Structures are given as C-alpha cells and as structure tokens.
C-alpha positions in Angstrom: 27.1 18.7 -1.2 27.3 15.5 -3.8 24.8 13.6 -4.5 25.0 9.6 -3.7 23.8 7.8 -7.1 22.5 4.4 -6.5 23.8 1.7 -8.9 21.1 1.2 -11.3 21.9 -2.4 -11.9 21.3 -3.0 -8.2 18.2 -1.4 -8.0 15.1 -3.4 -6.8 12.4 -4.0 -9.5 9.3 -2.3 -8.2 6.0 -2.8 -9.9 3.2 -0.4 -9.4 -0.3 -2.5 -10.0 -3.4 0.0 -11.0 -6.3 -2.1 -10.0 -9.7 -1.3 -11.5 -10.8 1.7 -12.6 -9.5 4.0 -9.7 -6.5 2.1 -9.6 -6.2 3.0 -13.3 -6.9 6.5 -13.2 -4.2 6.7 -10.2 -1.3 5.4 -12.5 -2.6 7.6 -15.3 -2.3 10.6 -12.8 1.5 9.1 -11.9 2.8 8.9 -15.2 1.0 12.1 -16.3 2.9 14.0 -13.6 6.2 11.9 -14.3 7.2 12.4 -10.7 7.9 8.9 -9.8 10.8 7.3 -11.4 12.4 3.4 -11.1 9.4 1.7 -11.2 7.1 -0.3 -13.9 3.4 0.8 -14.0 0.9 -2.1 -14.8 -3.1 -1.3 -15.4 -4.8 -4.5 -14.4 -8.7 -4.6 -14.9 -11.6 -6.4 -16.1 -12.9 -3.6 -18.5 -10.8 -3.9 -22.2 -12.0 -0.4 -23.1 -10.8 1.4 -19.8 -7.3 -0.6 -20.3 -7.3 0.6 -24.1 -7.4 4.1 -22.6 -4.7 3.7 -19.7 -1.2 5.3 -20.3 0.7 2.3 -18.9 3.0 0.4 -20.9 1.9 -2.8 -19.6 -1.5 -3.9 -19.0 -3.4 -7.2 -17.8 -7.1 -8.1 -18.7 -8.5 -10.4 -15.8 -11.2 -12.7 -16.5 -11.6 -13.0 -20.3 -14.1 -15.9 -20.1 -15.9 -14.4 -16.9 -16.2 -10.9 -18.2 -15.1 -11.3 -21.8 -13.7 -7.5 -21.6 -16.8 -5.7 -20.4 -16.1 -5.2 -16.5 -17.8 -6.4 -13.5 -20.5 -4.0 -12.5 -19.4 -3.4 -9.4 -19.6 -6.8 -8.1 -16.5 -7.4 -6.0 -17.3 -11.5 -6.2 -17.3 -11.4 -9.7 -14.1 -9.5 -9.3 -12.6 -12.4 -7.4 -13.3 -14.5 -9.8 -11.9 -13.2 -12.7 -8.7 -12.7 -10.9 -8.8 -16.1 -9.9 -9.2 -16.9 -13.6 -6.3 -15.1 -14.5 -3.9 -16.6 -11.6 -1.4 -17.9 -14.2 -1.3 -14.5 -16.0 -0.5 -12.3 -12.7 1.8 -15.1 -11.7 4.0 -14.5 -14.7 3.7 -10.6 -14.5 5.1 -10.8 -10.9 8.1 -12.9 -11.6 11.6 -11.3 -10.4 9.6 -8.7 -8.7 11.0 -7.2 -5.3 8.2 -5.0 -4.7 4.8 -4.7 -5.7 2.4 -1.8 -4.9 -1.2 -2.8 -5.5 -3.2 0.5 -5.7 -6.7 1.4 -6.5 -10.2 2.9 -4.9 -11.9 0.3 -2.7 -15.9 -0.1 -3.0 -15.8 -0.9 -6.5 -15.9 -4.5 -8.4 -12.6 -5.2 -9.6 -10.2 -3.7 -7.2 -12.2 -4.5 -4.0 -12.5 -8.2 -5.3 -9.1 -8.5 -7.3 -6.9 -7.0 -5.1 -6.1 -9.6 -2.2 -6.3 -12.7 -4.9 -3.2 -10.5 -6.6 -1.4 -9.6 -3.6 -1.8 -13.1 -2.5 0.1 -14.1 -5.4 2.9 -11.4 -5.4 4.0 -12.4 -1.9 3.8 -15.9 -3.0 6.5 -14.6 -5.8 8.7 -13.3 -2.9 7.5 -9.6 -3.4 7.4 -7.3 -0.5 3.4 -6.3 -1.0 2.3 -2.9 0.0 -1.6 -1.7 -0.6 -2.2 1.6 -1.3 -5.8 2.4 -1.4 -8.7 4.7 -1.0 -11.8 4.7 1.0 -15.0 6.3 -0.6 -16.1 10.1 -0.2 -19.2 9.7 2.2 -21.1 11.1 -0.9 -20.7 7.8 -2.4 -22.9 6.0 -0.1 -22.9 3.6 2.8 -23.4 0.7 0.4 -20.1 1.5 -1.5 -18.4 1.9 1.8 -19.4 -1.3 3.3 -18.2 -2.9 0.3 -14.7 -0.7 0.2 -14.5 -2.0 4.3 -15.0 -5.8 3.2 -12.3 -5.4 0.6 -9.5 -3.8 3.1 -10.1 -6.4 5.6 -9.6 -8.9 2.9 -6.2 -7.2 1.5 -5.2 -6.4 4.6 -4.5 -10.5 5.8 -2.6 -10.5 2.4 0.0 -7.7 2.1 3.1 -6.8 4.1 1.7 -3.3 4.8 -1.7 -1.5 3.9 -1.8 2.3 3.7 -5.7 3.3 3.5 -6.1 6.8 2.5 -9.6 8.0 3.6 -11.3 9.9 0.7 -13.6 12.0 3.0 -10.5 13.3 5.0 -9.1 14.5 2.0 -12.4 16.6 0.8 -12.5 18.1 4.3 -9.2 19.4 3.9 -9.5 21.0 0.5 -10.9 24.1 -1.1 -14.7 23.9 -1.0 -15.2 25.1 -4.4 -13.5 22.2 -6.1 -15.0 20.4 -8.7 -16.0 16.5 -8.3 -13.4 15.7 -10.7 -11.1 17.7 -9.0 -11.4 15.7 -6.0 -10.9 12.7 -7.3 -7.6 13.9 -9.2 -6.5 15.0 -5.5 -7.3 11.7 -4.6 -5.5 9.8 -7.3 -2.6 12.3 -6.7 -2.4 11.2 -3.1 -2.2 7.6 -4.3 0.9 8.8 -6.2 2.1 10.4 -3.0 2.1 6.9 -0.9 3.8 5.2 -3.6 6.4 7.8 -4.1 7.3 8.5 -0.5 8.7 4.9 -0.7 9.8 4.4 -4.0 11.9 7.6 -3.7 13.9 6.3 -1.0 15.1 3.3 -3.1 15.3 4.7 -6.7 16.3 8.6 -6.3 20.1 9.8 -6.0 19.8 11.6 -2.8 21.9 13.5 0.3 20.9 10.4 2.5 20.2 7.1 0.4 18.5 3.9 1.6 18.4 0.5 -0.3 15.5 -1.9 -0.3 16.8 -3.9 2.9 15.9 -0.7 4.7 12.2 -0.5 3.5 11.8 -4.2 4.3 12.9 -3.8 7.6 10.0 -1.1 8.4 7.6 -2.6 5.9 7.7 -6.4 5.8 4.5 -7.9 7.8 3.9 -4.6 9.3 -0.1 -4.8 9.1 -1.5 -1.2 8.9 0.4 1.5 8.0 -0.6 5.3 7.9 0.6 8.2 5.7 1.0 11.8 6.3 2.4 14.5 3.7 3.6 18.0 4.6 5.1 21.0 2.7 7.3 23.9 4.0 8.1 27.1 2.2 10.5 30.1 3.4 11.9 30.4 6.5 11.8 27.2 8.8 10.4 25.5 5.7 11.8 22.3 6.9 10.3 22.3 10.4 6.9 23.5 8.9 6.8 20.6 6.5 7.8 17.8 9.1 5.0 19.4 11.3 2.8 19.3 8.7 3.2 15.6 8.0 2.8 14.3 11.3 -0.5 16.6 11.8 -1.6 15.3 8.3 -5.4 14.4 8.5 -4.3 11.4 6.8 -2.6 10.2 9.9 -5.7 9.2 11.9 -3.7 8.2 14.9 -0.6 10.0 16.5 2.7 8.6 15.1 4.0 7.8 18.7 2.5 4.4 19.0 4.1 3.4 15.5 7.0 0.8 16.0 8.0 1.1 12.5 8.6 4.9 10.9 9.9 5.6 7.3 9.9 9.1 6.2 11.2 10.9 2.9 12.6 14.8 3.1 12.5 15.8 -0.5 13.6 19.5 -1.6 15.4 21.2 -4.4 19.3 21.6 -4.8 19.1 24.2 -2.0 18.0 21.5 0.4 21.0 21.4 3.2 21.9 18.7 5.6 20.8 21.1 8.6 17.1 21.2 7.5 17.3 17.5 6.9 18.6 17.4 10.4 16.0 19.6 11.9 13.0 17.6 9.8 14.6 14.6 11.0 14.8 15.4 14.9 11.5 16.6 14.7 9.9 13.5 13.8 12.0 11.6 15.9 11.1 13.2 19.0 7.3 12.4 18.4 8.1 9.2 17.7 7.9 6.3 20.1 11.1 5.6 22.0 11.7 2.3 20.9 10.8 3.0 17.4 12.7 1.7 14.2 13.3 4.9 12.2 14.3 5.0 8.8 14.4 8.3 6.7 15.9 9.6 3.5 16.5 12.6 1.5 16.3 13.3 -2.0 16.6 16.1 -4.4 13.9 17.0 -6.8 15.0 20.1 -9.1 11.3 20.9 -9.6 10.8 22.0 -5.9 11.8 25.8 -5.4 12.2 27.2 -2.0 10.0 24.2 -1.0 10.5 20.8 1.0 8.1 18.2 1.1 8.0 15.4 3.6 6.1 12.2 3.7 5.8 10.0 6.7 4.9 6.4 6.4 4.2 4.6 10.1 3.6 0.9 10.5 3.7 -1.4 13.6 0.8 -0.1 15.2 -1.2 -2.3 18.2 -4.4 -3.8 16.6 -6.6 -2.8 20.0 -5.2 0.9 19.7 -6.3 1.0 16.0 -9.9 0.0 16.6 -10.4 2.3 19.4 -8.6 5.2 16.8 -11.3 4.0 14.4 -14.1 4.9 16.8 -13.1 8.2 17.9 -11.4 9.4 14.7 -14.6 11.2 13.1 -14.3 13.3 16.4 -10.7 14.5 15.9 -9.4 17.4 14.3 -6.0 18.8 13.8 -5.1 22.2 16.1 -4.6 24.1 12.6 -8.5 22.6 11.7 -9.5 23.5 15.1 -8.4 27.4 14.8 -9.7 27.6 11.5 -13.2 26.6 12.5 -13.5 29.0 15.3 -12.2 31.8 13.0 -15.0 31.0 10.6 -17.6 30.7 13.2 -16.9 34.1 14.6 -16.8 35.6 11.1 -19.9 34.2 10.3 -21.9 34.4 13.5 -24.4 37.1 11.9 -25.0 35.2 8.9 -26.0 32.2 11.0 -28.6 34.2 12.7 -30.5 35.0 9.4 -32.0 31.6 8.0 -34.3 31.0 5.3 -36.9 28.4 4.5 -34.3 26.8 2.2 -31.7 26.4 5.0 -33.6 25.0 7.4 -35.0 22.2 4.9 -31.7 21.6 3.7 -30.4 17.9 3.4 -27.1 17.6 5.5 -24.2 15.9 3.3 -23.9 13.2 6.0 -27.4 12.2 5.2 -27.1 12.6 1.2 -24.4 10.3 1.6 -26.7 7.5 3.1 -28.9 7.6 0.0 -27.2 8.7 -2.9 -24.4 6.9 -4.9 -22.2 8.9 -7.4 -23.3 7.7 -11.0 -21.0 5.0 -12.7 -20.0 7.2 -16.0 -18.3 10.3 -13.3 -16.8 7.4 -11.1 -15.4 5.9 -14.4 -15.2 2.3 -13.4 -14.1 3.4 -9.4 
C-alpha cells in the first residue's frame, strides 16, 4: 500500500523544550536515537556548562543575572525567578510555534520551577502546550518527590495536557540488574516516546495520516493524560502490542474512563492494514463508548517483524483520578501478578533460609525516605 506523504509546507511547527538537567538529558537521548523527526529541539537551563554539552542546536540560558550560569542548586523558587527574568527570550523562542512539548524531570530546581512559567508563555503565544515529565524514583528521597508533586501541580494548570511518567513504575518493570545510569537512560527514552507518540502522527508519512487539528481535538485543555507503550513480535504481533500498551504500568488507571484517546501504530514496511485494524479494534473496544478516538499508522523501516503501539489517554474525571492515585501503589498488571506468583513458588525454599544480614536489611522503600541520589549522578536532574 502506498504511503500518504504529508505536504512539508503544511507541517505544524513543533518544538521540544528540554528544561533543566533531566530535560536536557532527555532531548540528548532523543537526538542521539534519531527517531523523532520534524521537530525542533531546544535545551533550556540555568546551568551554562550543561547547555554547552547539550546536543540541541537551539539553547536558552535562563536567569543570567540571578544564576550567572551556575544553576539553581535544586531550588525551584530560583528556577521560577530565572524563568521570570528571561520571559522575553522565552516568548521570542516560541514565536510562530504551533505545538510545544515541555519535557524534564520533576524534583530538581530548574525544571520544577521554570516549567510552569515557560508553559504559560507558550499558551499565550497560541501554542498547543503539552507537558511530558517524570516523577522521581523512590530511592531519590521523599523531599525530592514532594518538590516534584508541587511542580507537577503548578505545571498542570498551565498546559493543555500533562503526561506524568512515574519513574518508579518503570523501575518495577525493568531488569533488576540494570545499572543506575541505565535506569535513568530508560526514563529519558520513555520521555522521548511520549513526545514521539504524538509528533509522529503529524510529521511521518503513513498508512493512515492525521493532521495537527486532529491532535488539537484530543489534547487541547485535556488536563491529565496517561501514556501506555507496547510492542509485539511474531504471530498476532498487532494484538500483542495493543494489549501491552493498554496494560502498560505507565497507565496508572484503565483507559475506559478516558474521553479522548490518541494512539499510534508503528511497524516496518510489512505492516498491513489488517494488523492496523486488529490493534485499533482492540483498543476501541476497551475505551469508553463515548470516547473521541483518533489514531494514526506510521512506517519505520528500522522495525523488523515488530509492531509498536503507543496510547495517550485524556479527559479523565478528576475525582476518579484522585481515587486512582490512592490505590495505584496496590495495583499490578495481570502479567506482573503471574510473574510474581511464579517467582514466589520458585524461590520458596530460598526464603525459608535466612541470614542475620537478610533480617537486618533495610527495605528499599525506607532507604528512599532517607537518602537522595548524589547530584553528580543526577546530572542536574
């Protein structure tokens, strides 16, 4: 089937703003991977040294007078003040921008403090503004999590849609032997997938194309949004990818309460319309009967015998979200439950033999209450 190639002249002007150290790391990963096309990357920071090392062509240093390029030392209030000082530069950066992604890691100083200011300016300039940010790992400490929650709350009221990726849920679903730096790399990659899941529908040629107006229908004034990502290989790969996406640990509640759903199906040149239909049907059946559903199907020639599905769900009832936040730590996917049960059975004998060091071990949750990851490892997050 021939691909529908959009008219480049009609492309929406999309900017991905990596704010703070975590945001800078995230766009570095996006640029290095080379998977996101048709967007402009901009690194925004109070740390001149971090900006110098960033791969983005466009860079903006905030708060020259307040920080003198030395960062804000994890202080969100200084981050906010730095952004306020640089309002005119931010506004100039966003001239003629149709869509702005604000991405970063909440809990530090620059992203937590400056993101809301940047988002407010972006919307004033008429840009569809979407936040894609992470919440800290548990081991980063309670203080950092509290700061992150405050930053998320401030950002939420100033963007059209906000996707919050809980790093701890990522950690719970990855290889336990993964190193610290690899774990942060995964978080950066997922931030990129959040951006890509939306931008690809607009910028890439595909079997089924959507335009910027379609995206705006789902994302404008949407409030909280959740993202799920799934992949499938081999037989029934489309259904497997769709099921994995709607059961993703990143989706903290079921998509059946969403009033708007945007999903992307990406495959190699061998992706068929039948497979697109299978995935779309499965997701549509799980969604609310009255939901506004928009999807696109794109081709990535690097995908061999593999299909990827990303789902963005919006328009949730806020009361339901608050309830979900209370019970979310107790919820696991079916796959996780089965895996956990199997591991318990296999390790039953091992658990009956304990050592003094095992009994005195400090649970990881308690360690997270007391210890923060050192700044030099966070790289300004």
